[in-house]
C-alpha positions in Angstrom: -34.5 23.0 -15.4 -32.4 23.3 -12.3 -29.5 25.7 -11.9 -27.0 22.8 -12.0 -28.6 21.4 -15.2 -28.2 24.8 -16.9 -24.6 25.0 -15.7 -23.7 21.6 -17.3 -25.5 22.5 -20.5 -23.6 25.8 -20.8 -20.2 24.4 -20.0 -20.5 21.4 -22.3 -18.9 23.2 -25.4 -16.1 24.4 -23.1 -15.4 20.9 -21.9 -15.1 19.6 -25.4 -12.8 22.5 -26.3 -10.6 21.8 -23.3 -10.4 18.1 -24.2 -9.4 18.8 -27.8 -6.8 21.3 -26.9 -5.1 18.8 -24.6 -5.5 16.0 -27.1 -3.6 18.1 -29.7 -0.7 18.7 -27.3 0.0 15.4 -25.5 3.0 15.2 -23.2 4.7 12.3 -21.5 5.0 12.0 -17.7 7.0 14.8 -16.0 7.2 16.7 -19.3 3.6 18.1 -19.2 4.8 21.7 -19.3 2.3 23.0 -21.7 -0.6 21.1 -20.2 0.3 22.3 -16.7 0.6 25.9 -17.9 -2.8 25.8 -19.7 -4.5 24.3 -16.7 -2.8 26.6 -14.3 -3.8 29.8 -16.2 -7.4 28.7 -16.3 -7.4 28.0 -12.6 -6.0 31.4 -11.8 -8.7 33.0 -13.9 -11.3 31.1 -11.9 -10.0 32.4 -8.6 -8.0 29.4 -7.3 -4.7 29.6 -5.4 -2.3 27.5 -7.4 0.8 25.6 -6.4 3.5 24.7 -9.0 6.7 22.8 -9.2 8.2 21.8 -5.8 5.3 23.4 -4.1 3.0 20.9 -5.7 5.0 17.7 -5.2 7.9 16.2 -3.3 10.7 16.1 -5.8 12.5 13.2 -4.0 9.5 10.9 -4.3 9.0 11.2 -8.0 9.8 7.9 -9.8 11.1 7.4 -13.3 12.0 11.0 -14.0 13.4 11.4 -17.5 17.0 12.3 -18.0 18.1 16.0 -18.4 19.0 15.1 -22.0 15.4 14.3 -22.5 13.9 17.1 -20.4 15.8 20.1 -21.8 14.4 19.7 -25.3 10.9 19.4 -23.9 11.4 22.6 -21.9 12.6 24.4 -25.0 9.5 23.1 -26.9 7.3 24.4 -24.1 8.8 27.9 -24.5 8.2 27.7 -28.2 4.6 26.8 -27.6 4.0 29.8 -25.4 4.7 28.8 -21.8 5.8 31.9 -19.9 9.4 31.8 -18.6 8.2 32.6 -15.1 6.0 29.4 -15.1 8.6 27.2 -16.7 11.3 28.2 -14.2 9.1 26.6 -11.5 8.6 23.4 -13.5 12.1 22.8 -14.8 13.6 19.4 -14.2 10.3 17.5 -14.6 8.3 19.3 -11.8 5.0 19.3 -13.7 1.5 19.2 -12.4 -0.5 21.7 -10.4 -2.5 21.8 -7.2 -5.3 24.3 -6.9 -7.0 25.2 -3.6 -10.2 27.1 -2.9 -11.6 28.0 0.5 -15.3 29.1 0.8 -14.6 30.7 4.2 -17.4 28.7 5.8 -17.0 25.7 8.1 -17.3 22.4 6.3 -15.4 19.4 5.0 -12.1 19.3 3.1 -12.8 17.7 -0.3 -10.1 16.7 -2.8 -10.2 15.5 -6.4 -7.4 14.1 -8.6 -7.2 14.3 -12.4 -4.2 12.8 -14.2 -2.8 14.7 -17.2 0.0 12.7 -18.9 0.0 10.9 -22.3 1.6 7.8 -23.8 4.5 7.1 -26.2 2.1 6.0 -29.0 1.9 7.3 -32.5 -1.7 8.3 -33.2 -3.6 7.1 -36.2 -3.9 9.5 -39.1 -6.8 7.5 -40.6 -9.4 10.2 -41.4 -12.1 7.6 -42.0 -11.8 5.6 -38.9 -10.3 7.9 -36.2 -12.5 10.8 -35.1 -9.7 13.1 -33.8 -7.9 12.8 -37.2 -11.2 13.3 -39.1 -12.1 16.4 -37.0 -8.6 17.8 -37.0 -7.5 17.6 -33.3 -5.2 14.6 -33.5 -1.8 14.8 -31.8 0.7 17.4 -33.0 3.6 15.8 -31.1 5.0 12.9 -33.0 5.1 9.6 -31.2 3.0 10.9 -28.3 -0.8 10.5 -27.9 -3.6 10.7 -25.3 -4.5 7.1 -25.7 -6.0 6.6 -22.2 -8.4 9.5 -21.8 -6.3 11.8 -19.6 -7.1 14.6 -22.0 -10.7 14.1 -20.9 -9.7 13.8 -17.2 -8.0 17.2 -17.4 -11.1 18.7 -19.1 -13.3 17.2 -16.4 -11.0 18.7 -13.7 -11.4 22.2 -15.2 -15.2 21.6 -15.4 -15.2 20.8 -11.7 -13.1 23.9 -11.1 -15.6 26.0 -13.0 -18.4 24.6 -10.9 -16.6 25.4 -7.6 -15.9 28.9 -8.8 -19.4 29.5 -10.0 -21.1 28.1 -6.8 -18.5 29.1 -4.2 -21.1 31.2 -2.3 -23.5 28.2 -2.0 -20.8 25.8 -0.8 -19.0 25.1 2.5 -15.6 24.0 3.4 -12.3 23.7 1.4 -11.5 22.2 -1.9 -8.2 20.8 -3.4 -7.8 19.9 -7.0 -4.8 17.8 -7.9 -3.8 17.8 -11.6 -1.3 15.0 -11.4 1.6 14.3 -13.7 3.0 10.9 -14.7 0.2 8.5 -13.8 1.4 6.1 -16.5 3.9 3.9 -14.9 2.8 4.7 -11.4 5.3 7.6 -11.0 3.5 10.8 -9.9 0.9 10.3 -7.2 3.2 9.4 -4.4 5.1 12.6 -4.8 1.9 14.6 -4.3 0.9 12.5 -1.3 4.3 13.1 0.3 3.8 16.8 -0.1 0.9 16.5 2.4 -2.1 17.5 0.2 -4.2 14.5 1.4 -3.3 14.6 5.1 -6.6 16.2 6.3 -9.0 15.4 3.5 -12.5 14.3 4.5 -13.7 13.2 1.1 -11.6 12.2 -1.9 -12.7 11.2 -5.4 -11.0 10.5 -8.6 -12.1 8.5 -11.7 -11.5 7.3 -15.2 -13.2 7.5 -18.5 -14.0 4.2 -20.2 -12.0 1.2 -18.9 -14.6 -1.1 -20.5 -16.9 -0.5 -23.5 -20.0 0.8 -21.9 -23.1 3.1 -22.4 -23.0 6.8 -21.9 -24.7 7.7 -18.6 -23.5 4.6 -16.7 -21.3 5.4 -13.7 -19.6 3.0 -11.4 -19.5 4.5 -8.0 -16.4 2.5 -6.9 -13.7 0.4 -8.3 -12.2 -2.9 -7.0 -9.4 -5.3 -8.0 -6.6 -2.7 -8.2 -3.4 -4.6 -9.1 -0.3 -3.5 -7.3 2.5 -3.0 -9.8 6.3 -2.3 -10.3 7.9 -0.9 -13.4 11.5 -1.8 -14.0 14.2 -0.6 -16.5 17.3 -2.7 -17.0 20.5 -2.0 -18.9 23.0 -4.8 -19.6 26.5 -3.7 -20.4 28.9 -6.1 -21.9 31.8 -5.9 -24.4 31.7 -5.6 -28.2 33.8 -7.8 -30.4 34.0 -9.0 -34.0 31.5 -11.9 -34.2 33.6 -13.8 -36.7 37.2 -12.9 -35.9 37.2 -12.8 -32.1 33.9 -13.9 -30.7 35.5 -15.1 -27.5 36.5 -11.6 -26.5 32.9 -10.3 -26.5 30.4 -10.2 -23.6 27.0 -10.5 -25.1 24.5 -8.2 -23.6 21.8 -9.2 -26.1 21.9 -12.8 -24.9 21.5 -11.7 -21.3 18.5 -9.6 -22.2 16.9 -12.4 -24.3 17.5 -15.0 -21.6 16.0 -12.7 -18.9 13.0 -12.0 -21.1 12.3 -15.8 -21.4 13.0 -16.7 -17.8 10.9 -13.9 -16.3 7.8 -15.6 -17.6 8.7 -18.8 -15.7 8.1 -17.1 -12.3 5.6 -19.4 -10.5 2.1 -18.0 -10.1 1.1 -17.2 -6.5 -1.4 -19.3 -4.6 -2.8 -16.2 -2.8 -3.9 -14.3 -5.9 -3.4 -13.2 -9.5 0.0 -12.2 -10.9 1.2 -10.6 -14.1 4.5 -10.0 -15.8 5.3 -8.4 -19.1 8.4 -7.4 -21.0 7.3 -4.6 -23.2 10.5 -3.4 -24.8 13.9 -5.0 -25.6 16.5 -3.1 -27.6 20.0 -4.4 -28.2 22.9 -4.6 -30.6 24.4 -2.6 -33.5 24.9 -5.0 -36.3 24.7 -8.7 -37.3 28.5 -9.2 -37.1 29.0 -7.4 -33.8 28.7 -8.9 -30.3 26.2 -6.7 -28.6 27.8 -4.6 -25.9 24.5 -3.1 -24.6 20.9 -4.1 -24.2 17.9 -2.5 -22.6 14.7 -4.0 -21.2 11.5 -2.4 -20.0 9.1 -4.6 -18.0 6.5 -4.6 -15.3 5.2 -6.9 -12.6 1.7 -6.9 -11.1 0.0 -8.6 -8.2 -3.5 -8.9 -6.8 -2.1 -7.5 -3.5 0.9 -5.4 -2.7 2.5 -8.4 -1.0 2.0 -10.6 -4.1 3.5 -7.9 -6.3 6.5 -7.7 -4.0 6.9 -11.5 -4.5 6.8 -10.9 -8.3 9.3 -8.0 -8.0 11.7 -10.0 -5.8 11.7 -12.9 -8.3 12.1 -10.6 -11.3 15.0 -8.8 -9.8 16.7 -12.1 -9.0 16.3 -13.4 -12.6 17.4 -10.1 -14.1 20.6 -10.2 -12.1 21.2 -13.9 -12.7 20.8 -13.4 -16.4 23.6 -10.8 -16.4 25.8 -13.0 -14.3 25.2 -15.9 -16.6 26.7 -14.0 -19.6 29.3 -12.1 -17.7 27.7 -8.7 -18.3 26.9 -5.9 -15.8 23.2 -5.4 -14.9 22.0 -1.9 -14.1 18.5 -2.4 -12.6 16.2 0.5 -11.8 12.7 0.3 -10.3 11.1 3.4 -12.0 7.4 3.1 -10.9 5.1 1.5 -8.3 1.5 1.2 -7.4 -0.2 -0.4 -4.4 -3.5 -2.1 -3.6 -6.5 -0.1 -2.3 -10.2 -0.4 -1.6 -12.8 2.2 -2.1 -15.3 3.2 0.6 -18.7 1.7 -0.1 -20.7 4.8 1.1 -20.1 6.5 -2.3 -22.5 4.0 -3.9 -25.5 5.4 -2.0 -24.3 9.0 -2.4 -24.1 8.6 -6.1 -27.5 6.8 -6.3 -29.0 9.8 -4.6 -27.3 12.1 -7.1 -28.7 10.0 -9.9 -32.3 10.8 -8.9 -31.9 14.5 -9.9 -29.6 14.1 -12.9 -30.8 14.0 -16.5 -27.4 12.6 -17.5 -26.8 9.7 -15.1 -29.2 6.9 -15.7 -27.4 3.8 -14.4 -25.3 3.8 -11.3 -23.5 0.5 -10.8 -21.9 -0.3 -7.4 -18.4 -1.3 -8.6 -16.2 -2.2 -11.6 -13.3 -4.7 -11.3 -10.3 -2.7 -12.7 -7.9 -5.6 -13.1 -5.2 -3.0 -13.8 -3.0 -0.6 -11.9 -3.4 3.0 -10.9 -1.2 5.1 -8.6 -4.3 6.9 -7.3 -4.2 4.1 -4.8 -1.5 6.0 -2.8 -4.0 8.9 -2.5 -6.9 6.6 -1.5 -4.9 4.9 1.2 -3.6 8.2 2.6 -7.1 9.7 2.9 -8.4 6.5 4.6 -5.5 6.3 7.0 -6.4 9.8 8.2 -10.0 8.9 8.7 -11.5 10.2 5.4 -13.6 8.5 2.7 -12.3 7.9 -0.8 -13.4 6.4 -4.1 -12.3 5.9 -7.7 -15.3 6.1 -10.1 -15.6 4.9 -13.7 -17.6 6.9 -16.2 -19.0 4.8 -19.0 -18.5 5.5 -22.7 -18.6 3.5 -25.9 -15.1 2.4 -26.8 -14.5 1.2 -30.3 -10.9 0.6 -29.5 -9.4 -0.2 -26.1 -7.0 1.9 -24.0 -3.4 2.4 -25.1 -4.5 1.8 -28.8 -3.4 4.1 -31.6 -7.1 4.7 -32.5 -8.3 5.1 -28.9 -11.2 7.6 -28.6 -14.2 8.1 -26.4 -17.6 9.7 -26.7 -17.2 13.3 -25.6 -20.6 13.4 -23.9 -19.0 11.5 -21.0 -17.3 14.8 -20.0 -20.7 16.2 -19.1 -21.7 13.1 -17.2 -18.5 13.1 -15.1 -18.8 16.8 -14.2 -22.4 16.4 -13.4 -21.7 13.5 -11.1 -18.9 15.2 -9.3 -20.8 18.5 -9.0 -23.8 16.8 -7.4 -21.5 14.9 -5.0 -19.8 18.2 -4.0 -23.1 19.8 -3.4 -24.3 17.0 -1.2 -21.1 16.4 0.8 -20.1 20.1 1.2 -23.3 20.8 3.2 -23.3 17.5 4.9 -26.7 17.6 6.8 -28.0 20.6 4.9 -30.2 20.1 1.8 -29.6 22.6 -0.9 -31.2 22.7 -4.3 -29.5 24.5 -7.2 
């Protein structure tokens, strides 16, 4: 058994423990105070230099940051859950996420890796018979919030990579940057880290995702294609309340504006140049059956096969949203709260990963590419690295999925954590030395 094989076997229980800890404490985008703290403390112990708060991301380029009314209780919760005041002070106002750097002191490439850490506003299943986290006792402790997309696993994989770098620092060359990114859901966090400059001089960049499609453990897709560009929009219609029976003519019906907009958005013509998507995911309005609704809220998204196609969808959506307000004489407050763009992975990662497969007892089936057909704000990072002359990829690590992503019973096979760390560790070993051949 090689040294790297022993390392993976020894760290496997730790990876599982990390994943279950994060799964129990899920936090929404820009409120990942506890998650950031736990990751940061581990990174410090491993000898990394860490960057928190406004040192980790550009505050002005965050999108969809929650209101102070929402953030303050989350910060109070973080203190109650053990986050040190000195750490929280740097993260206040939704400045979550952490960047860790490690320099071997030897000439070599700059390699960067991104791991997203946020959860979703989903109530997790408490079915002890069907849902493994509930059966095993590590289901979410935060009501209405759940790791239903695998980001708990991504954070654990990131710490596994950090452990590898710390353990084998003397055998590696160059510099390493680990980005534990907040607010991937909704396309809100990556751009803020890009604008801080972390990707400006990176030679090799890799990120990845657990699952996506139901697959076998040990299968790894070296690249991803068909990223959909996307925009996330929040709308508030403000009208005027009135008695629906006594004086209906004095009301301005915000509910009707929202309902009309929801229907008309789906009439946007498809685009001849590629795939489009639109979805209204949330509509809240009104106070009672005999009251003209004075306020209504919509949450929706657009997607396009390219950035240009998505901009077409966004432009049309904004037009319809405004026109629907005008039609019913109500005010429309429209806010674009998240965006992603298109990207393409560099193909050389396919051969690099196939070479790594030859020595790995965990990776048995390297596939060239998986069509994502969804959106990911990692595309900002991929594009930035490539624009500076570097090479970038977004891998997918196969696992059986009984339920799909964003489902209240979502779960994955925890053995995928070992597979992902093994793949990334072997790529690090290869690319760190470039022309050298080193066997661990």
